[in-house]
N, C-alpha and C positions, 0 to 999 in steps of 0.2 A: 516747418515750425508753425506757419500760419494755418496750415490745414488742420492742425490739432486744436485750434480754437473753436469753441462751439458756435460762435457767431460769424464764422467765416466758412465758406464752402469753396473748395478748389477741386477740379476734376482729377481723375486718376492720371490722365495724360498731362504730364508736367508742362510740356511745350507744344501746344496746339499749332502755333506758327501761322494761324489763319490770316492775320492781318498783314503779314510780311509777304504779300503776293509777288513782289518783285524778286524775292529770293527763293521762291519755291519752284524748282524744276528738277528733273531727274539728275542724279549725280553718280559718278563712278560706275556707269553702265547699268544702274538700277532704275527702273521705271517708277513713276509715282505709285503705280498699282503695287509694285513690289515693296516700296517703302511703307505704304499703308498697310500691307499685309503684316509687316513687323510692328509698326506703330500706326494704328488707324487714325491718321490725321483727317480732320474735317475738310471736306471739299466745297461745301456750300454753307451759307449763313445758317440755314436750318440745322445742318449737321453740327455746326459750331455751337449754336444755342442749345442743342440737345445735350451737350456735355454738362449743362447746368440744370438739367431736369430734376435732379435729386435735391437741389438746394431748397431750403425752407424759406418761407416768405420773409422771415426776420433775419436772414443771413446775408452778409456781404458775399458776393460771388466774384471770383477773380481767377487769373491764371498767370503763369510765369514763362514768358518767351523772350530770352535774351536778344534774339534776332530783331525784335521790334526797335531796338536802339539803332542798329545798323541800317535797317530798312528806311528807304526814302519815302515810303507811302504809308507806313503803319500808323503814324501819329494821326494823320488826317482820316484814315479809314476807321480807326477806333473812335475818333470824335464824331464821325458821321453816325455810327451805330449807337454810341453811348456818350453823349456830350458831357454827362455828369461823372464820367469815369475818374477814378483816382489813379495816378501814375506814380510808380515807385521805380527809381533807377539807382543802382549801386555802381559806383565808379571806383576803379582801382588804379594805382600807380602804373603808368603806361608800360614800362619795361617788364615788370613782373606779370602784368596782365597778359602781354603778348606771349610771354613764355608759357603761361598757363593755357592760353588760347591755342598755341601751337600743339601742345600735348592733346588738347581736346579735338583739334582737327585731325590729328593722327588717329585718335580713337574712333572718330566717326568716318574715317576713310576719305575725308575731303582733301587732306594733305598726305603726301607720300614721302616727302623728304624729311628724314628723321633728325638731321642736324639743324638746330634752331637758327644759327647764323646763316647757313646756306639758304634756308627757307625764306628768311627775311630778305636776303640780298637778291633773291630771284624775282622780287616784286617788279622791278623795271622790265625784265624780259616777259614776265607774265602779263603785264599790261599790254604788251604787243602780241599776246597770244602764243608766246614761246615757252617751252619748258614747263608746260602744265602737266599735272597728273593725267594718266590715261583716262579717257572718257569724261574729263572734267567739263561740266556744262555751265558752271557759274564761277568764272575766274575771280569775280569781285569778292567772293568769300575768302580768297587767298590774298587779298590786298590788305596786308596787316596794318599798314599805316592808316587806312580808312577807319579802323576800329577805334582809334583813339582821337578822333575828331570830336571830342566831347562837347565843345561849345556848339558846334554845328548840329550835333544830334539832339542836344537838349533844346536848342532853339526851335526845332520842329515841333516839339511838344508845347513849349511856351507860346507858340504862335496860335495854337488851337485850344489850349486849356488855360483856365485862370491860374494865377500863381499858387493859390491855395490848394489846387488840385494836383500839383506836382511836388513830390518829395524826392530830393536828391540826397542819397546817403554816400558816405565814403567808406570803402571796404575796411580801412584800418580801424575805424570806430567799431565796426561790426566784429572784427576779429578780437579787438581789445575787450569788448564787453557785449557779447551776444545778446544777453538778456535786456540790457538797457536799450539797445538798438531796436530789438523786436518790440519792446513796449512803446517806443516812440512811433513805430509803424502802426501799432494798434490804436494809439491815440489819433494818429493821422486818419485812420479808417473809421474813427468814431465808434469803436467797439470797446468792451471792458478790458482795460489794460492791467487789471489787478489779479487776473486768473493765473494759476501756475502755467509755466511755459516749459515744454520739453525741449531743452537745448540739445542740439545734435551737430556732429561734425559732418560737413557736406563736401562732396566732390573730392575724394581722395585722388592724389596724383598718381597716374599710371601712364605707361607708354605702350602703345600697340606695336606688335610685330606684323607689318603688312603682309609679308610673305606667308606667314602661318595663316593669317586671316583669309588671304586669297585661296589657299588650299581648302579651308573650311567652307568658303562660299562656293567653290567649285563642287564640293560634295553636296552642299545644300541645294544647289541649282541643278545638280545632275550632269555636270559637264564631264566629258571623257567617259571611257567605258567603266572605270571604277566608280566614278561619281554617279553615273546613271544607275548602275547596279545597286549601290548603297541607297540612293534616294528611292528607288522603286521598292526596296525592302522596307525602308522606314515608313513610306507612305502606306504600305499594306498593313503595317502593324500599329500605327499611332494616328490619332486625330490631328488636324491641322494646328490647333492652338498648342497642343502638347509638343508638336514638332518645333513650332516657333520658340517656345519657352526653352526647350532642350538645346536648340541651336544657339540661342543667346547665352545660355549658361556655359556651354562648351566654348564658345568664342571668348567670353570674358576670362575663363580659366586658362585657355591656351595662349592667348595673344597678349595678356597683360604682364608687364614687368616694371621694374624700377626705372624711372627716368634718369638720363645722364646728369652728372653734376652741373651746376650753373657755371657758365662761362662769365666770370665777373668782369673781365675786360670788355666783353661785348655788351654786357648789361650797362656799363658806364657809357659806352658809345651810344646806345639807344636812349639813355636818359639825356645826354647832351642833345641828341636829335629832337627829342620831344619836349625840351624845356620851354620853347615858345608856346606850345599848346597848354602846358601846365600853368604858365604865367597867365594866359588868356582865361583859363578855367578859374584860376584864383580870383581874378577880377570879376568874372561872371557870377560866381557864387559868393563873392565877398568873404572869402576864406583863404588864408595863407597856406595853400597846398605846396608851394615852393619850399617852405620851411618844413612842413609836415613830412614831405617825401624826400627831404634832404637834397633837393635840387640846388639849393644855395651853396652846397659844399662842392659843386662841380666847377666853380669859378677858380 
């Protein structure tokens, strides 16, 4: 929605991830070169800055990388490059966020366990290097509880940016009134908040089928006699970018499905577990999130 504003420029790559250097390594058997072939992530500061070459002098330039909140180095790295940066974070009720995150990690193949409860309960074993997905190179991305250490995450940004440079939004406010929330962001960015805003639904919930995706990747990489034959034929007939686009489209269609219903009992368990974090965040932001998220009903 911000990209549609004439005074704001955001690159075509939604998540460059450049400043989250502690979280950028090969995953699931894919090298960084292979990842960049599908999504050309910038590897140097010059490459990162080139993403904004098309920005006009009077435009605000920005990007959106959720990993910057999880990263332990992103805040200081951003401040070093641009100390006047404006930071926007959107926080969500922990249990519902982690369920959404689990679906997202299945989608990008970081997670392989499709059962949400089981994936969460594997965290102690995974901290010890056990029961990790095949070829997993960054186990910390599967440490679900680390994702909702909201006060710790925000503190990293408040340590290097002035209070007026950090805007913390609550997901519920955004869902309840998209337009009002977006206009508050525009005012924070000091651009015209009176222009029409194209409201849109983001991030539809889907569940990946890992076995189907494995088969598609085998064909894409040319593994096995059938995969090698198919890949050779495809390479002979289509240019690289077209092959990448076709593979992504086929993968989305083949492996996406409806997620399982919510396990309400487990969601309550999670909410009890993360109530101290919600209480701490309420105090940190001076807002009663315990009541907003109905955590007071858990007693």
